[in-house]
N, C-alpha and C positions, 0 to 999 in steps of 0.2 A: 504493500500500500504506500502511495506517495505521501510523505510527511512534509508539512509546511508549517514553519513557526513564524507567526506574524508578531511584529514588535511595534508598539506605539506608546508615546507618552500621552497620558490622559489627564487633563485638568478641568474639562467640562465635556458635556455631550453635545457635539455640534455635527457638522456634515461628515467629517472623516470617521468619527466614532459611530454614527448611525449607519454609515456605509458598511463598516466592518461587521455590524450585527447581521446585516443581510448577506454579505459576501461569505463570511465564515460558516454560517448556517448552510448556505447553498453549496459550498465546497464539501462540507461533511455529508450532505445528502447525495453527493456524487462520489462517495467512497474515498474522499481525500481526507487524510488525518490532519485537519487544520486546527491549530490551537493558538492562543494568544498569550504573549508575555506583555503585561501592562505595566509601564513605568509610571509611578505615581509619586507626588510629593508627600512628605510626611504629614503635612497639614491638610492634604486633600486625598483621602484614601479612595474616593470614588466608589463607595459601596453600591450606589444605585446602578452604576454601569456594570460592575461586577455581577450584580444580581440579574441584570438584563441579559448578560452573556450566559449565565448559568441557566436561566429559564429556557434559553434556546439550545441547551445541550452543548455549548462550546466550552471546551477545557480552557481555563484561564488561570494565570498565576500573576500575583503582584510582585513587583520589585521596586523598592523605594529608590528614587534618584535624589541624592541629598543636595546637589547643586548642579548648575549647568556644567561645571567641570568636576565630575565625580570619578576619581581614579578607581574607586572600588567597584564601579558598575561593570567594567569590562570583564574582570575575572568572574563576577557573579553571573553575567550573561553567558560567558564561555562555559561555565559549569552546567548551566541549564541546557545549552546546546549539546553538551556531551551526553546528557541523559536522554534528551529528545531524539538526537541523531537525525535532524531534519535533512531532507534532500535539498530543500529550498528555504532560505530565510527571506521573509518579505517584510520590509520596513516601511513605516509611515511617519511622516513629519520629522523635523530636523534632528531631535535628540536620538530618536530611534535609527534614523539614517546613519548618524555618526557612530554611536556605540554598537548598534546591531551589526553594521557592516564590519567594523573592526573585530568584534568578538567572533563573528562567523568565520572570518578569514583566519583568525587565531586558532579557532577550534579545528578547522579543516579547510585547507586551501581550496579543495575541490567543491565545497558547498556553494551552490549557486545563490547569489543574492539578487533579489528583485526589489526595487524601490518604487513606491507610488508617490507621485507629486500631486498634492491636493490643493495647492494655493500658490499665489504669486505675491506674497507679502512683501512690503517695501524693504524689510530688513534683509531679504535675500539678495538685494542689489548691493548691499554694503559689505565691506571687509569686517571680520575675516570670513563671514559666511559664504561670500561669493567664491573665494579661493578654496575653501573647504569643500564646497559642493562640486567645484570643478575636479578636485582631487578624488572625491568619492565616486564620481561618475566613471572614473577609470577602474574602480574596484568592483563595480556591479556588473552582472551579466545582462540585465535588462531593466527597463523602467516603464512604468505605466503613468501616463498623464490622464487626468480625468476629463480633460477637454483639449481641443486643438489650441486654444489660447494658452493653456498651461504648457503644452508641448512646445510651442514657440518660445515661451519664456525660458523653459529648461534649456533649449538649444542656444538661444541668443544670450542669455544672462549667465547661466550656469555651465555652459560649455558641454552640454550633453551631446554625445555623438548621435546624429539623427537615426543611424541604423539601430541604436539601442532602445529607442523610445517608441512606444505604441500608445495611441489614444484609446482608452476604454472608458466610455462615459459611465457615470453613476447610473444605476438602474433601481427601479422601485418595485417592491412586492405589491402586486396589484390584482384585484379581483373586480371585474366590471360589475356595475350595478344596473338593475332595470330602472326605467324612469320612475316607476312607482316607489321602488326602494330609495332612490335618490331624493324624491320629494318628501317621503316620510321622514328620512333622516334630517333633511333641512328643517322641517317643521318641528321635529323633536328638539334639535339643538337650539333653534331660535326661541322655542318656548322656554328652555332652560336659561337662556340669556335674557329673556324678557323683551324680545325684539319681534314686533309684528312682521308678518310675512311680506308685506308690501313696502317695507322700509329698505332702501338701498344701503348695502353694507360694504364698506371697504375694509379689508383686513391686512395687517402686517404680522408676520410670524418670524421672529428673529431674536438674536441676542441684542441687548441694548448697549451696543458699543459703536464707536465712531464709524467703523467699516460699513455698517448697515445703513447709514444715511438717514436715520429716523427723523432727525431734525428737519431735513428737506421734505420728508413725507408729511410732517405736521404742517409745515408752511404751505405746501401744495394743497393739502386737504382744506386748509383754512380758506384758500381762494375758491376751491371747488364748492365748498358748502354754501358760499354766497349765492351760487347759481342753482344748487340742489339743496335747499335748506333742510330737507328731511333726511339727508344722508348721515350715516353714522360710521365712525372709525373704531375698529377693535384692534388693539395691539397686544399680541400674545408673545410673551418672552420676558426675560429679566436680564439684569446686568448692571454694571457700575454707573451707567448714565440714567438709570430709571428716575431718580428724584429730579435730576436736571430736566429731563424730557417732560415729566409731569408738570413741572413749573412752567416750562415753555408752552405746553398745551393750554394751561390756564391763562397765560399772558396773551395768547392768540385768541382767547374767547371760545375755546373748544371744550370747556369743562362739561357742557351739557351734551355734546355730540361725540365725545371721545372717551373710551374706557381702556384702561390698562389692566389686562387680565392676569398678568404674571405668567410664570412658566406653565405650559400645557403639555401633558403627556401624549395626547393623541391629536396631532395637528391636522391630519386629513379629516377626522371627524368634525373638528371645529370649522374647517374650511367649507364644509357643506353649507354653513350659514352665510358664507360670503357671496357677494355678487362680483367683486373684483379683488384680486390679490395685488397689493402694492409692494414692490421691491426696489427701493431707491438706493441700492448699494453703491458705494464708491469703488469697490472692487469685489470680485466674487470668483473663487476658484471654480465653482460650478453653480450651486443654487438648488440643492435638493428640495427645498421648500416649493420651488416652482413645479417640480414633478408631482408633488403632493396636491397642489392646486389643480393641475391637469387631470389628475385622477378623479377629481370632483367636478369636472367640466367648468372650472372657474377660470375666466380669462385673466391675463396678467398685464399690469402696467409696470414696466421695469426700466431701470437705467441701462443704457446700451454699453455695458462695461464687461471686460474679461469674457467669460464663457456664456453670458446670458444670451447674446444674439445667436448662439448655437442651439439654444433650447427654444426660445420664443421667436416665432416667425412674425415679424412686424406686419400688422395689418391682417393677419390670418388667425393666429392663436393669442394675440395680445398686441399691445402697443409699447414701443420703446421710445425713450426720450434721452437727451444728453444728460450725463451725470451732473448733479447740482443745479439743473435748470428747473427752478420752481415753477415758472410760467408754463413751460412745456409739460411738466408733470401734471399740473392742474388741468390743462386743456385735455390731456389724455384721459384723466379721470372723468371729467365732465362728459366727454364724448361717449363713454361707456355707461355712465350712471343714468343718462337720459335715454338710452336706447337698449331696452331689454331684448328685442329680437337680435340685435348685433351681439350682445353678450352671450345669448344662447348659441348663436352660430359659431362664435369664436371658441366657446367652451367645448362644443362637440368636436371641432377641428383639433383642439388641444388634446382631448382624450385620444383621438385617432393617432396623433403624433406620438403620444406616450406609448401606445401599444406597438408602434412600428420601430421606435428608436430607443426607448429608455426603459425597457423592462429589466427586472432583476435576472431573469433567465438569460437574456442576451449578455449582460455584464458577466455573469458567472461562466457561461460557456466560453467567452473570449478569454477570461482569465485562465481557465483550465487549459485551453489551447496553448496559451503562452507558456504555462508551466511545463507542459509535455514537450514543447519545442526545445526547452532547455535541457531535457534529459536525453 
């Protein structure tokens, strides 16, 4: 049986972590012994993520990383690899890329290392990260980019050999609903939220951090609600900017039309209550939340950054606007909020695109094919 040890540093549950829940469970269903070595900080044991992995039957072990430069981590990882004896070590995010690759090569020079690139964070352009990544690309057998945008970034900024990198988009576990099921869920969730069925709802689902551009979303919605006074904005998520964003919403006069819901465990279910998903990100490695909206036939208004134009087809499955352009954001929102038939049409096209391009099955099959090519 093919054995694959995945390594990632986890400090919150975001796109990469959610992706691994789907990927590892899918690999194990295909008779691949996929397991996870989870690097955690001492103050953030990430029990909720460990429990989510365990519920899916994914073997997982925590290893504490005591600092960014932790010399004890290499021998501890090497010892785990000696016990697991993986054919492939698959790393995710910078700390795992660095320590996981070095430990794998220390354990056995012939162990194949695969790295996944999930984002194009600004820090990756700076030293010493840029040089370290260029060096690490020489050590790995192959790389996966979660979008064409990330693949270009890896080649142009990190010096990844084009022959080593393959784009495999995130995929969503997805079960189509009948129109009756979809409508019943919408009514149920709206009832729980206390929102009438005829009220147009814009939703944002994200961490409340600078990258997600929530402040621009608030300002754009403040303009849109002047033209669509019955519209409501629901913001699901938490983060360090929550208090600041709540204060901004009040200052914009949105206290009666905007609700901060905090972290939500089941985003697709919540999205059944939305008429439009708003994604005003300043950069985005992929945007898994967009796939979740597509599964609920919810059109997307999103900034045209990074990988988003690979997912959202402007004018067909949603509307794109330049990042930070509040006027364009507001205009896009209004055009959908006042046109229910257009929303329904775009939503159906979005679900069709999800089924043909972004299923979990497609993602897992492509990953298995890459693994087998390395053996």
